[in-house]
SEFIZA-3560 file (N, C-alpha, C; in Angstrom, 3 decimals):
REM SEFIZA-3560
<numar><xx>10.989</xx><yy>-15.006</yy><zz>3.476</zz><atom>N</atom></numar>
<numar><xx>9.953</xx><yy>-13.731</yy><zz>3.503</zz><atom>CA</atom></numar>
<numar><xx>9.353</xx><yy>-14.817</yy><zz>2.076</zz><atom>C</atom></numar>
<numar><xx>8.680</xx><yy>-15.529</yy><zz>2.744</zz><atom>N</atom></numar>
<numar><xx>7.871</xx><yy>-15.848</yy><zz>1.076</zz><atom>CA</atom></numar>
<numar><xx>5.804</xx><yy>-15.311</yy><zz>1.442</zz><atom>C</atom></numar>
<numar><xx>5.663</xx><yy>-14.939</yy><zz>0.031</zz><atom>N</atom></numar>
<numar><xx>3.961</xx><yy>-14.209</yy><zz>0.205</zz><atom>CA</atom></numar>
<numar><xx>3.150</xx><yy>-14.687</yy><zz>-0.315</zz><atom>C</atom></numar>
<numar><xx>2.022</xx><yy>-15.027</yy><zz>0.106</zz><atom>N</atom></numar>
<numar><xx>1.065</xx><yy>-15.783</yy><zz>-0.850</zz><atom>CA</atom></numar>
<numar><xx>0.113</xx><yy>-14.431</yy><zz>-1.595</zz><atom>C</atom></numar>
<numar><xx>-0.401</xx><yy>-14.216</yy><zz>-2.515</zz><atom>N</atom></numar>
<numar><xx>-1.523</xx><yy>-13.046</yy><zz>-3.448</zz><atom>CA</atom></numar>
<numar><xx>-1.854</xx><yy>-13.701</yy><zz>-3.715</zz><atom>C</atom></numar>
<numar><xx>-3.263</xx><yy>-13.499</yy><zz>-3.577</zz><atom>N</atom></numar>
<numar><xx>-4.680</xx><yy>-14.505</yy><zz>-4.155</zz><atom>CA</atom></numar>
<numar><xx>-5.639</xx><yy>-13.073</yy><zz>-4.650</zz><atom>C</atom></numar>
<numar><xx>-5.787</xx><yy>-13.712</yy><zz>-6.181</zz><atom>N</atom></numar>
<numar><xx>-6.696</xx><yy>-12.708</yy><zz>-7.033</zz><atom>CA</atom></numar>
<numar><xx>-7.629</xx><yy>-13.675</yy><zz>-7.414</zz><atom>C</atom></numar>
<numar><xx>-8.658</xx><yy>-12.716</yy><zz>-7.227</zz><atom>N</atom></numar>
<numar><xx>-10.068</xx><yy>-12.803</yy><zz>-8.191</zz><atom>CA</atom></numar>
<numar><xx>-10.555</xx><yy>-12.477</yy><zz>-9.241</zz><atom>C</atom></numar>
<numar><xx>-10.588</xx><yy>-12.916</yy><zz>-9.730</zz><atom>N</atom></numar>
<numar><xx>-10.498</xx><yy>-12.032</yy><zz>-11.480</zz><atom>CA</atom></numar>
<numar><xx>-12.255</xx><yy>-12.091</yy><zz>-11.913</zz><atom>C</atom></numar>
<numar><xx>-12.481</xx><yy>-11.001</yy><zz>-12.474</zz><atom>N</atom></numar>
<numar><xx>-13.865</xx><yy>-11.222</yy><zz>-13.111</zz><atom>CA</atom></numar>
<numar><xx>-14.299</xx><yy>-12.313</yy><zz>-14.011</zz><atom>C</atom></numar>
<numar><xx>-15.173</xx><yy>-12.584</yy><zz>-14.041</zz><atom>N</atom></numar>
<numar><xx>-15.261</xx><yy>-13.424</yy><zz>-15.343</zz><atom>CA</atom></numar>
<numar><xx>-14.914</xx><yy>-13.243</yy><zz>-16.529</zz><atom>C</atom></numar>
<numar><xx>-14.424</xx><yy>-13.632</yy><zz>-17.806</zz><atom>N</atom></numar>
<numar><xx>-14.157</xx><yy>-13.385</yy><zz>-18.870</zz><atom>CA</atom></numar>
<numar><xx>-12.811</xx><yy>-12.002</yy><zz>-18.559</zz><atom>C</atom></numar>
<numar><xx>-12.341</xx><yy>-12.337</yy><zz>-17.764</zz><atom>N</atom></numar>
<numar><xx>-10.772</xx><yy>-11.295</yy><zz>-17.769</zz><atom>CA</atom></numar>
<numar><xx>-10.142</xx><yy>-11.973</yy><zz>-17.699</zz><atom>C</atom></numar>
<numar><xx>-10.214</xx><yy>-13.531</yy><zz>-17.454</zz><atom>N</atom></numar>
<numar><xx>-8.637</xx><yy>-14.637</yy><zz>-17.198</zz><atom>CA</atom></numar>
<numar><xx>-7.860</xx><yy>-14.375</yy><zz>-17.927</zz><atom>C</atom></numar>
<numar><xx>-8.006</xx><yy>-14.158</yy><zz>-19.338</zz><atom>N</atom></numar>
<numar><xx>-6.841</xx><yy>-14.547</yy><zz>-20.636</zz><atom>CA</atom></numar>
<numar><xx>-6.219</xx><yy>-13.175</yy><zz>-19.942</zz><atom>C</atom></numar>
<numar><xx>-7.041</xx><yy>-11.973</yy><zz>-19.930</zz><atom>N</atom></numar>
<numar><xx>-6.080</xx><yy>-10.506</yy><zz>-20.102</zz><atom>CA</atom></numar>
<numar><xx>-5.434</xx><yy>-10.652</yy><zz>-18.210</zz><atom>C</atom></numar>
<numar><xx>-6.105</xx><yy>-11.273</yy><zz>-17.490</zz><atom>N</atom></numar>
<numar><xx>-5.173</xx><yy>-10.914</yy><zz>-16.100</zz><atom>CA</atom></numar>
<numar><xx>-4.332</xx><yy>-11.644</yy><zz>-16.844</zz><atom>C</atom></numar>
<numar><xx>-4.209</xx><yy>-13.218</yy><zz>-17.374</zz><atom>N</atom></numar>
<numar><xx>-2.742</xx><yy>-14.340</yy><zz>-17.622</zz><atom>CA</atom></numar>
<numar><xx>-2.109</xx><yy>-13.747</yy><zz>-17.815</zz><atom>C</atom></numar>
<numar><xx>-2.161</xx><yy>-12.764</yy><zz>-19.453</zz><atom>N</atom></numar>
<numar><xx>-0.997</xx><yy>-11.792</yy><zz>-19.914</zz><atom>CA</atom></numar>
<numar><xx>-0.202</xx><yy>-11.176</yy><zz>-19.038</zz><atom>C</atom></numar>
<numar><xx>-1.000</xx><yy>-10.211</yy><zz>-18.295</zz><atom>N</atom></numar>
<numar><xx>-0.558</xx><yy>-9.147</yy><zz>-17.739</zz><atom>CA</atom></numar>
<numar><xx>0.091</xx><yy>-9.448</yy><zz>-16.830</zz><atom>C</atom></numar>
<numar><xx>-0.287</xx><yy>-10.835</yy><zz>-15.722</zz><atom>N</atom></numar>
<numar><xx>0.654</xx><yy>-11.698</yy><zz>-14.628</zz><atom>CA</atom></numar>
<numar><xx>2.233</xx><yy>-11.789</yy><zz>-15.543</zz><atom>C</atom></numar>
<numar><xx>1.878</xx><yy>-12.771</yy><zz>-16.765</zz><atom>N</atom></numar>
<numar><xx>3.016</xx><yy>-13.226</yy><zz>-17.474</zz><atom>CA</atom></numar>
<numar><xx>4.438</xx><yy>-11.815</yy><zz>-17.584</zz><atom>C</atom></numar>
<numar><xx>3.977</xx><yy>-11.132</yy><zz>-18.183</zz><atom>N</atom></numar>
<numar><xx>4.314</xx><yy>-10.010</yy><zz>-17.998</zz><atom>CA</atom></numar>
<numar><xx>5.378</xx><yy>-9.368</yy><zz>-17.406</zz><atom>C</atom></numar>
<numar><xx>4.726</xx><yy>-9.555</yy><zz>-16.037</zz><atom>N</atom></numar>
<numar><xx>4.837</xx><yy>-9.297</yy><zz>-14.443</zz><atom>CA</atom></numar>
<numar><xx>6.515</xx><yy>-10.472</yy><zz>-13.898</zz><atom>C</atom></numar>
<numar><xx>5.692</xx><yy>-11.926</yy><zz>-13.806</zz><atom>N</atom></numar>
<numar><xx>6.744</xx><yy>-12.946</yy><zz>-13.862</zz><atom>CA</atom></numar>
<numar><xx>7.793</xx><yy>-12.747</yy><zz>-14.529</zz><atom>C</atom></numar>
<numar><xx>7.438</xx><yy>-11.909</yy><zz>-15.772</zz><atom>N</atom></numar>
<numar><xx>8.982</xx><yy>-11.767</yy><zz>-17.201</zz><atom>CA</atom></numar>
<numar><xx>9.935</xx><yy>-10.772</yy><zz>-16.254</zz><atom>C</atom></numar>
<numar><xx>9.415</xx><yy>-9.406</yy><zz>-15.667</zz><atom>N</atom></numar>
<numar><xx>9.846</xx><yy>-8.861</yy><zz>-15.567</zz><atom>CA</atom></numar>
<numar><xx>10.588</xx><yy>-9.185</yy><zz>-13.936</zz><atom>C</atom></numar>
<numar><xx>10.344</xx><yy>-10.078</yy><zz>-13.090</zz><atom>N</atom></numar>
<numar><xx>10.697</xx><yy>-10.368</yy><zz>-12.050</zz><atom>CA</atom></numar>
<numar><xx>12.119</xx><yy>-11.421</yy><zz>-12.505</zz><atom>C</atom></numar>
<numar><xx>11.525</xx><yy>-12.272</yy><zz>-13.564</zz><atom>N</atom></numar>
<numar><xx>13.030</xx><yy>-13.019</yy><zz>-13.563</zz><atom>CA</atom></numar>
<numar><xx>13.907</xx><yy>-12.220</yy><zz>-14.241</zz><atom>C</atom></numar>
<numar><xx>13.566</xx><yy>-10.811</yy><zz>-14.979</zz><atom>N</atom></numar>
<numar><xx>14.791</xx><yy>-10.108</yy><zz>-15.365</zz><atom>CA</atom></numar>
<numar><xx>15.536</xx><yy>-9.650</yy><zz>-14.485</zz><atom>C</atom></numar>
<numar><xx>14.907</xx><yy>-8.900</yy><zz>-14.015</zz><atom>N</atom></numar>
<numar><xx>15.515</xx><yy>-7.830</yy><zz>-13.123</zz><atom>CA</atom></numar>
<numar><xx>15.228</xx><yy>-7.422</yy><zz>-11.645</zz><atom>C</atom></numar>
<numar><xx>14.841</xx><yy>-8.729</yy><zz>-10.742</zz><atom>N</atom></numar>
<numar><xx>14.582</xx><yy>-9.047</yy><zz>-9.213</zz><atom>CA</atom></numar>
<numar><xx>15.311</xx><yy>-10.100</yy><zz>-8.911</zz><atom>C</atom></numar>
<numar><xx>17.096</xx><yy>-9.956</yy><zz>-8.467</zz><atom>N</atom></numar>
<numar><xx>17.289</xx><yy>-10.956</yy><zz>-7.896</zz><atom>CA</atom></numar>
<numar><xx>17.526</xx><yy>-11.431</yy><zz>-6.778</zz><atom>C</atom></numar>
<numar><xx>16.756</xx><yy>-10.577</yy><zz>-6.066</zz><atom>N</atom></numar>
<numar><xx>16.406</xx><yy>-10.867</yy><zz>-4.157</zz><atom>CA</atom></numar>
<numar><xx>14.683</xx><yy>-11.742</yy><zz>-4.620</zz><atom>C</atom></numar>
<numar><xx>13.961</xx><yy>-11.582</yy><zz>-5.391</zz><atom>N</atom></numar>
<numar><xx>12.775</xx><yy>-12.141</yy><zz>-5.420</zz><atom>CA</atom></numar>
<numar><xx>13.386</xx><yy>-13.708</yy><zz>-5.810</zz><atom>C</atom></numar>
<numar><xx>13.320</xx><yy>-14.467</yy><zz>-4.918</zz><atom>N</atom></numar>
<numar><xx>13.977</xx><yy>-16.014</yy><zz>-5.411</zz><atom>CA</atom></numar>
<numar><xx>13.191</xx><yy>-16.796</yy><zz>-5.972</zz><atom>C</atom></numar>
<numar><xx>11.983</xx><yy>-16.697</yy><zz>-5.412</zz><atom>N</atom></numar>
<numar><xx>10.778</xx><yy>-17.303</yy><zz>-6.503</zz><atom>CA</atom></numar>
<numar><xx>9.444</xx><yy>-16.873</yy><zz>-6.721</zz><atom>C</atom></numar>
<numar><xx>8.840</xx><yy>-16.537</yy><zz>-7.698</zz><atom>N</atom></numar>
<numar><xx>7.687</xx><yy>-15.854</yy><zz>-8.243</zz><atom>CA</atom></numar>
<numar><xx>6.947</xx><yy>-16.794</yy><zz>-9.134</zz><atom>C</atom></numar>
<numar><xx>5.845</xx><yy>-17.616</yy><zz>-9.041</zz><atom>N</atom></numar>
<numar><xx>5.006</xx><yy>-18.676</yy><zz>-9.389</zz><atom>CA</atom></numar>
<numar><xx>3.557</xx><yy>-18.279</yy><zz>-9.651</zz><atom>C</atom></numar>
<numar><xx>3.119</xx><yy>-18.072</yy><zz>-10.483</zz><atom>N</atom></numar>
<numar><xx>1.871</xx><yy>-17.819</yy><zz>-10.669</zz><atom>CA</atom></numar>
<numar><xx>0.707</xx><yy>-18.997</yy><zz>-10.969</zz><atom>C</atom></numar>
<numar><xx>-0.134</xx><yy>-19.056</yy><zz>-10.386</zz><atom>N</atom></numar>
<numar><xx>-0.826</xx><yy>-20.052</yy><zz>-10.367</zz><atom>CA</atom></numar>
<numar><xx>-2.445</xx><yy>-19.907</yy><zz>-10.793</zz><atom>C</atom></numar>
<numar><xx>-3.171</xx><yy>-20.756</yy><zz>-11.090</zz><atom>N</atom></numar>
<numar><xx>-4.196</xx><yy>-20.865</yy><zz>-11.183</zz><atom>CA</atom></numar>
<numar><xx>-5.354</xx><yy>-22.097</yy><zz>-10.632</zz><atom>C</atom></numar>
<numar><xx>-5.955</xx><yy>-21.602</yy><zz>-10.058</zz><atom>N</atom></numar>
<numar><xx>-7.208</xx><yy>-23.012</yy><zz>-9.050</zz><atom>CA</atom></numar>
<numar><xx>-7.662</xx><yy>-23.490</yy><zz>-10.139</zz><atom>C</atom></numar>
<numar><xx>-7.582</xx><yy>-25.121</yy><zz>-9.604</zz><atom>N</atom></numar>
<numar><xx>-7.893</xx><yy>-26.272</yy><zz>-10.346</zz><atom>CA</atom></numar>
<numar><xx>-9.817</xx><yy>-26.454</yy><zz>-10.546</zz><atom>C</atom></numar>
<numar><xx>-10.078</xx><yy>-25.586</yy><zz>-9.097</zz><atom>N</atom></numar>
<numar><xx>-11.361</xx><yy>-25.499</yy><zz>-8.696</zz><atom>CA</atom></numar>
<numar><xx>-12.228</xx><yy>-23.940</yy><zz>-9.302</zz><atom>C</atom></numar>
<numar><xx>-11.591</xx><yy>-23.360</yy><zz>-10.012</zz><atom>N</atom></numar>
<numar><xx>-12.305</xx><yy>-21.532</yy><zz>-10.278</zz><atom>CA</atom></numar>
<numar><xx>-11.463</xx><yy>-21.102</yy><zz>-10.923</zz><atom>C</atom></numar>
<numar><xx>-11.603</xx><yy>-21.360</yy><zz>-12.654</zz><atom>N</atom></numar>
<numar><xx>-10.576</xx><yy>-20.201</yy><zz>-13.582</zz><atom>CA</atom></numar>
<numar><xx>-10.664</xx><yy>-19.186</yy><zz>-13.309</zz><atom>C</atom></numar>
<numar><xx>-10.886</xx><yy>-18.363</yy><zz>-12.226</zz><atom>N</atom></numar>
<numar><xx>-10.962</xx><yy>-16.732</yy><zz>-12.034</zz><atom>CA</atom></numar>
<numar><xx>-10.571</xx><yy>-16.508</yy><zz>-10.874</zz><atom>C</atom></numar>
<numar><xx>-9.672</xx><yy>-18.089</yy><zz>-10.401</zz><atom>N</atom></numar>
<numar><xx>-8.903</xx><yy>-17.140</yy><zz>-9.100</zz><atom>CA</atom></numar>
<numar><xx>-7.359</xx><yy>-18.318</yy><zz>-8.886</zz><atom>C</atom></numar>
<numar><xx>-6.061</xx><yy>-16.904</yy><zz>-9.031</zz><atom>N</atom></numar>
<numar><xx>-4.758</xx><yy>-17.315</yy><zz>-9.108</zz><atom>CA</atom></numar>
<numar><xx>-4.119</xx><yy>-16.958</yy><zz>-8.154</zz><atom>C</atom></numar>
<numar><xx>-3.057</xx><yy>-17.084</yy><zz>-8.151</zz><atom>N</atom></numar>
<numar><xx>-2.748</xx><yy>-16.822</yy><zz>-6.688</zz><atom>CA</atom></numar>
<numar><xx>-0.861</xx><yy>-16.823</yy><zz>-7.100</zz><atom>C</atom></numar>
<numar><xx>0.470</xx><yy>-16.235</yy><zz>-6.634</zz><atom>N</atom></numar>
<numar><xx>1.427</xx><yy>-15.930</yy><zz>-6.587</zz><atom>CA</atom></numar>
<numar><xx>1.722</xx><yy>-16.546</yy><zz>-5.173</zz><atom>C</atom></numar>
<numar><xx>2.774</xx><yy>-17.365</yy><zz>-5.163</zz><atom>N</atom></numar>
<numar><xx>4.100</xx><yy>-17.937</yy><zz>-4.473</zz><atom>CA</atom></numar>
<numar><xx>5.036</xx><yy>-17.234</yy><zz>-4.714</zz><atom>C</atom></numar>
<numar><xx>5.067</xx><yy>-16.652</yy><zz>-3.604</zz><atom>N</atom></numar>
<numar><xx>6.579</xx><yy>-15.593</yy><zz>-4.041</zz><atom>CA</atom></numar>
<numar><xx>7.336</xx><yy>-15.609</yy><zz>-2.483</zz><atom>C</atom></numar>
<numar><xx>8.933</xx><yy>-15.361</yy><zz>-2.883</zz><atom>N</atom></numar>
<numar><xx>9.400</xx><yy>-16.064</yy><zz>-1.711</zz><atom>CA</atom></numar>
<numar><xx>10.869</xx><yy>-14.852</yy><zz>-1.631</zz><atom>C</atom></numar>
<numar><xx>11.240</xx><yy>-14.142</yy><zz>-0.993</zz><atom>N</atom></numar>
<numar><xx>12.066</xx><yy>-13.176</yy><zz>-1.145</zz><atom>CA</atom></numar>
<numar><xx>13.446</xx><yy>-13.478</yy><zz>-0.116</zz><atom>C</atom></numar>
<numar><xx>14.544</xx><yy>-12.922</yy><zz>-0.615</zz><atom>N</atom></numar>
<numar><xx>15.685</xx><yy>-13.164</yy><zz>0.030</zz><atom>CA</atom></numar>
<numar><xx>15.764</xx><yy>-12.875</yy><zz>1.177</zz><atom>C</atom></numar>
<numar><xx>14.984</xx><yy>-11.016</yy><zz>1.371</zz><atom>N</atom></numar>
<numar><xx>14.846</xx><yy>-10.864</yy><zz>2.910</zz><atom>CA</atom></numar>
<numar><xx>13.851</xx><yy>-9.622</yy><zz>2.790</zz><atom>C</atom></numar>
<numar><xx>13.642</xx><yy>-8.839</yy><zz>4.220</zz><atom>N</atom></numar>
<numar><xx>12.700</xx><yy>-8.269</yy><zz>3.184</zz><atom>CA</atom></numar>
<numar><xx>13.035</xx><yy>-6.696</yy><zz>2.464</zz><atom>C</atom></numar>
<numar><xx>13.569</xx><yy>-6.310</yy><zz>2.368</zz><atom>N</atom></numar>
<numar><xx>14.503</xx><yy>-5.723</yy><zz>1.421</zz><atom>CA</atom></numar>
<numar><xx>13.859</xx><yy>-6.153</yy><zz>0.486</zz><atom>C</atom></numar>
<numar><xx>14.210</xx><yy>-7.014</yy><zz>-0.418</zz><atom>N</atom></numar>
<numar><xx>13.644</xx><yy>-7.576</yy><zz>-1.711</zz><atom>CA</atom></numar>
<numar><xx>12.320</xx><yy>-7.298</yy><zz>-2.178</zz><atom>C</atom></numar>
<numar><xx>11.636</xx><yy>-8.144</yy><zz>-0.737</zz><atom>N</atom></numar>
<numar><xx>10.213</xx><yy>-7.632</yy><zz>-0.642</zz><atom>CA</atom></numar>
<numar><xx>10.195</xx><yy>-6.321</yy><zz>-1.293</zz><atom>C</atom></numar>
<numar><xx>10.323</xx><yy>-5.500</yy><zz>-0.147</zz><atom>N</atom></numar>
<numar><xx>9.861</xx><yy>-3.800</yy><zz>-0.525</zz><atom>CA</atom></numar>
<numar><xx>10.590</xx><yy>-3.473</yy><zz>-1.339</zz><atom>C</atom></numar>
<numar><xx>11.505</xx><yy>-4.105</yy><zz>-2.223</zz><atom>N</atom></numar>
<numar><xx>11.829</xx><yy>-3.223</yy><zz>-3.817</zz><atom>CA</atom></numar>
<numar><xx>10.946</xx><yy>-4.032</yy><zz>-4.507</zz><atom>C</atom></numar>
<numar><xx>10.219</xx><yy>-4.966</yy><zz>-4.369</zz><atom>N</atom></numar>
<numar><xx>9.461</xx><yy>-5.618</yy><zz>-5.173</zz><atom>CA</atom></numar>
<numar><xx>8.647</xx><yy>-5.180</yy><zz>-5.291</zz><atom>C</atom></numar>
<numar><xx>7.302</xx><yy>-4.927</yy><zz>-4.081</zz><atom>N</atom></numar>
<numar><xx>6.205</xx><yy>-4.261</yy><zz>-3.815</zz><atom>CA</atom></numar>
<numar><xx>6.160</xx><yy>-2.119</yy><zz>-4.575</zz><atom>C</atom></numar>
<numar><xx>7.748</xx><yy>-1.618</yy><zz>-3.657</zz><atom>N</atom></numar>
<numar><xx>7.171</xx><yy>-0.800</yy><zz>-4.367</zz><atom>CA</atom></numar>
<numar><xx>8.098</xx><yy>-0.384</yy><zz>-5.527</zz><atom>C</atom></numar>
<numar><xx>8.278</xx><yy>-1.486</yy><zz>-6.313</zz><atom>N</atom></numar>
<numar><xx>8.463</xx><yy>-1.204</yy><zz>-7.460</zz><atom>CA</atom></numar>
<numar><xx>7.435</xx><yy>-0.209</yy><zz>-9.142</zz><atom>C</atom></numar>
<numar><xx>8.479</xx><yy>0.783</yy><zz>-9.345</zz><atom>N</atom></numar>
<numar><xx>7.420</xx><yy>0.909</yy><zz>-10.620</zz><atom>CA</atom></numar>
<numar><xx>6.609</xx><yy>0.191</yy><zz>-11.200</zz><atom>C</atom></numar>
<numar><xx>7.325</xx><yy>-0.807</yy><zz>-11.792</zz><atom>N</atom></numar>
<numar><xx>6.708</xx><yy>-1.888</yy><zz>-12.501</zz><atom>CA</atom></numar>
<numar><xx>5.378</xx><yy>-2.438</yy><zz>-12.054</zz><atom>C</atom></numar>
<numar><xx>5.339</xx><yy>-2.743</yy><zz>-10.290</zz><atom>N</atom></numar>
<numar><xx>4.333</xx><yy>-3.226</yy><zz>-9.659</zz><atom>CA</atom></numar>
<numar><xx>3.044</xx><yy>-2.391</yy><zz>-9.603</zz><atom>C</atom></numar>
<numar><xx>3.428</xx><yy>-1.368</yy><zz>-9.459</zz><atom>N</atom></numar>
<numar><xx>2.607</xx><yy>-0.141</yy><zz>-9.580</zz><atom>CA</atom></numar>
<numar><xx>2.066</xx><yy>-0.201</yy><zz>-11.060</zz><atom>C</atom></numar>
<numar><xx>2.664</xx><yy>-0.058</yy><zz>-11.497</zz><atom>N</atom></numar>
<numar><xx>2.047</xx><yy>-0.587</yy><zz>-13.374</zz><atom>CA</atom></numar>
<numar><xx>1.400</xx><yy>-1.534</yy><zz>-13.620</zz><atom>C</atom></numar>
<numar><xx>1.775</xx><yy>-2.896</yy><zz>-12.804</zz><atom>N</atom></numar>
<numar><xx>0.723</xx><yy>-3.875</yy><zz>-13.191</zz><atom>CA</atom></numar>
<numar><xx>-0.195</xx><yy>-3.855</yy><zz>-12.062</zz><atom>C</atom></numar>
<numar><xx>-0.640</xx><yy>-3.313</yy><zz>-11.225</zz><atom>N</atom></numar>
<numar><xx>-1.394</xx><yy>-3.038</yy><zz>-10.602</zz><atom>CA</atom></numar>
<numar><xx>-2.811</xx><yy>-1.513</yy><zz>-11.051</zz><atom>C</atom></numar>
<numar><xx>-1.898</xx><yy>-1.056</yy><zz>-11.632</zz><atom>N</atom></numar>
<numar><xx>-2.743</xx><yy>-0.047</yy><zz>-11.908</zz><atom>CA</atom></numar>
<numar><xx>-3.765</xx><yy>-0.562</yy><zz>-13.632</zz><atom>C</atom></numar>
<numar><xx>-2.955</xx><yy>-1.356</yy><zz>-13.977</zz><atom>N</atom></numar>
<numar><xx>-3.619</xx><yy>-2.165</yy><zz>-15.186</zz><atom>CA</atom></numar>
<numar><xx>-4.597</xx><yy>-3.190</yy><zz>-14.753</zz><atom>C</atom></numar>
<numar><xx>-4.887</xx><yy>-3.617</yy><zz>-13.392</zz><atom>N</atom></numar>
<numar><xx>-5.465</xx><yy>-4.376</yy><zz>-13.449</zz><atom>CA</atom></numar>
<numar><xx>-7.568</xx><yy>-4.068</yy><zz>-12.721</zz><atom>C</atom></numar>
<numar><xx>-7.034</xx><yy>-2.514</yy><zz>-12.672</zz><atom>N</atom></numar>
<numar><xx>-8.582</xx><yy>-1.855</yy><zz>-12.975</zz><atom>CA</atom></numar>
<numar><xx>-9.623</xx><yy>-2.633</yy><zz>-13.678</zz><atom>C</atom></numar>
<numar><xx>-10.660</xx><yy>-3.172</yy><zz>-12.961</zz><atom>N</atom></numar>
<numar><xx>-11.640</xx><yy>-3.552</yy><zz>-14.333</zz><atom>CA</atom></numar>
<numar><xx>-11.463</xx><yy>-4.931</yy><zz>-14.546</zz><atom>C</atom></numar>
<numar><xx>-10.157</xx><yy>-5.804</yy><zz>-13.821</zz><atom>N</atom></numar>
<numar><xx>-9.913</xx><yy>-7.161</yy><zz>-14.193</zz><atom>CA</atom></numar>
<numar><xx>-10.276</xx><yy>-7.850</yy><zz>-12.297</zz><atom>C</atom></numar>
<numar><xx>-9.268</xx><yy>-6.920</yy><zz>-11.983</zz><atom>N</atom></numar>
<numar><xx>-9.887</xx><yy>-8.048</yy><zz>-10.389</zz><atom>CA</atom></numar>
<numar><xx>-11.664</xx><yy>-8.183</yy><zz>-10.408</zz><atom>C</atom></numar>
<numar><xx>-11.817</xx><yy>-9.064</yy><zz>-9.154</zz><atom>N</atom></numar>
<numar><xx>-13.106</xx><yy>-9.119</yy><zz>-8.858</zz><atom>CA</atom></numar>
<numar><xx>-12.403</xx><yy>-8.699</yy><zz>-7.724</zz><atom>C</atom></numar>
<numar><xx>-12.718</xx><yy>-7.604</yy><zz>-6.753</zz><atom>N</atom></numar>
<numar><xx>-12.409</xx><yy>-7.329</yy><zz>-5.636</zz><atom>CA</atom></numar>
<numar><xx>-10.446</xx><yy>-7.450</yy><zz>-5.063</zz><atom>C</atom></numar>
<numar><xx>-10.534</xx><yy>-6.880</yy><zz>-4.409</zz><atom>N</atom></numar>
<numar><xx>-9.281</xx><yy>-6.737</yy><zz>-3.517</zz><atom>CA</atom></numar>
<numar><xx>-8.337</xx><yy>-7.795</yy><zz>-4.049</zz><atom>C</atom></numar>
<numar><xx>-7.129</xx><yy>-7.740</yy><zz>-3.258</zz><atom>N</atom></numar>
<numar><xx>-6.017</xx><yy>-8.833</yy><zz>-3.321</zz><atom>CA</atom></numar>
<numar><xx>-5.868</xx><yy>-9.278</yy><zz>-2.133</zz><atom>C</atom></numar>
<numar><xx>-5.521</xx><yy>-11.157</yy><zz>-1.724</zz><atom>N</atom></numar>
<numar><xx>-5.336</xx><yy>-11.288</yy><zz>-0.687</zz><atom>CA</atom></numar>
<numar><xx>-4.102</xx><yy>-11.599</yy><zz>-0.609</zz><atom>C</atom></numar>
<numar><xx>-3.537</xx><yy>-10.543</yy><zz>0.528</zz><atom>N</atom></numar>
<numar><xx>-2.021</xx><yy>-11.157</yy><zz>0.625</zz><atom>CA</atom></numar>
<numar><xx>-1.719</xx><yy>-11.626</yy><zz>1.826</zz><atom>C</atom></numar>
<numar><xx>-1.300</xx><yy>-12.160</yy><zz>1.715</zz><atom>N</atom></numar>
<numar><xx>-0.530</xx><yy>-13.463</yy><zz>2.974</zz><atom>CA</atom></numar>
<numar><xx>1.440</xx><yy>-12.999</yy><zz>3.445</zz><atom>C</atom></numar>
<numar><xx>1.454</xx><yy>-12.804</yy><zz>4.539</zz><atom>N</atom></numar>
<numar><xx>2.877</xx><yy>-13.221</yy><zz>4.650</zz><atom>CA</atom></numar>
<numar><xx>3.578</xx><yy>-14.241</yy><zz>5.733</zz><atom>C</atom></numar>
<numar><xx>4.143</xx><yy>-15.171</yy><zz>5.146</zz><atom>N</atom></numar>
<numar><xx>4.460</xx><yy>-16.272</yy><zz>6.083</zz><atom>CA</atom></numar>
<numar><xx>6.207</xx><yy>-15.914</yy><zz>6.240</zz><atom>C</atom></numar>
<numar><xx>6.124</xx><yy>-16.391</yy><zz>6.988</zz><atom>N</atom></numar>
<numar><xx>7.609</xx><yy>-16.962</yy><zz>7.531</zz><atom>CA</atom></numar>
<numar><xx>8.236</xx><yy>-18.749</yy><zz>7.318</zz><atom>C</atom></numar>
<numar><xx>9.308</xx><yy>-19.013</yy><zz>6.635</zz><atom>N</atom></numar>
<numar><xx>9.998</xx><yy>-20.371</yy><zz>6.058</zz><atom>CA</atom></numar>
<numar><xx>10.272</xx><yy>-21.300</yy><zz>7.849</zz><atom>C</atom></numar>
<numar><xx>9.670</xx><yy>-22.593</yy><zz>8.016</zz><atom>N</atom></numar>
<numar><xx>10.097</xx><yy>-23.282</yy><zz>8.915</zz><atom>CA</atom></numar>
<numar><xx>10.883</xx><yy>-24.257</yy><zz>8.563</zz><atom>C</atom></numar>
<numar><xx>10.540</xx><yy>-24.977</yy><zz>7.614</zz><atom>N</atom></numar>
<numar><xx>10.846</xx><yy>-26.069</yy><zz>7.233</zz><atom>CA</atom></numar>
<numar><xx>10.411</xx><yy>-26.521</yy><zz>6.242</zz><atom>C</atom></numar>
<numar><xx>11.624</xx><yy>-27.075</yy><zz>4.811</zz><atom>N</atom></numar>
<numar><xx>10.930</xx><yy>-27.802</yy><zz>3.139</zz><atom>CA</atom></numar>
<numar><xx>12.061</xx><yy>-28.322</yy><zz>2.681</zz><atom>C</atom></numar>
<numar><xx>11.254</xx><yy>-28.775</yy><zz>1.715</zz><atom>N</atom></numar>
<numar><xx>12.404</xx><yy>-29.328</yy><zz>0.875</zz><atom>CA</atom></numar>
<numar><xx>12.688</xx><yy>-28.810</yy><zz>-0.512</zz><atom>C</atom></numar>
<numar><xx>13.578</xx><yy>-28.488</yy><zz>-1.165</zz><atom>N</atom></numar>
<numar><xx>14.119</xx><yy>-27.933</yy><zz>-2.196</zz><atom>CA</atom></numar>
<numar><xx>15.077</xx><yy>-28.876</yy><zz>-3.026</zz><atom>C</atom></numar>
<numar><xx>15.053</xx><yy>-28.094</yy><zz>-4.200</zz><atom>N</atom></numar>
<numar><xx>16.278</xx><yy>-29.105</yy><zz>-5.058</zz><atom>CA</atom></numar>
<numar><xx>17.632</xx><yy>-28.259</yy><zz>-4.715</zz><atom>C</atom></numar>
<numar><xx>18.296</xx><yy>-29.633</yy><zz>-4.715</zz><atom>N</atom></numar>
<numar><xx>19.629</xx><yy>-28.866</yy><zz>-4.636</zz><atom>CA</atom></numar>
<numar><xx>20.381</xx><yy>-27.886</yy><zz>-5.630</zz><atom>C</atom></numar>
<numar><xx>21.376</xx><yy>-26.816</yy><zz>-5.290</zz><atom>N</atom></numar>
<numar><xx>21.617</xx><yy>-25.943</yy><zz>-5.957</zz><atom>CA</atom></numar>
<numar><xx>22.853</xx><yy>-26.452</yy><zz>-6.236</zz><atom>C</atom></numar>
//
C-alpha cells in the first residue's frame, strides 16, 4: 500500500512545518516497522508545498500509523500551519525498481 500526502503550508510557516515533519519522520523510523518507506519532499516549484511518499507493508501497518497517538499529535500541531486540508491519495503498487536488499 502506497500513500502520497500533499500538504500546502501557509507562507512563512515552511520552517515550522519542516521541523514538525522531520520529528514525525524520526518517530516513524524508530517506532513503525510496518512503515517501509516514509519520505518527506518539498516542491521544487513552490516552497510551501510538501509531500510525504509512504509505503506500508499492509493495511494494518497503515492503520497503525494513521491511528497512532503520535500522528494525532502531529496533526494537532499543524493547526495554523497548513493552508487547507492535506490531500491524501492511496495507491496499489503495480511494478517498479528498488535497490536489492
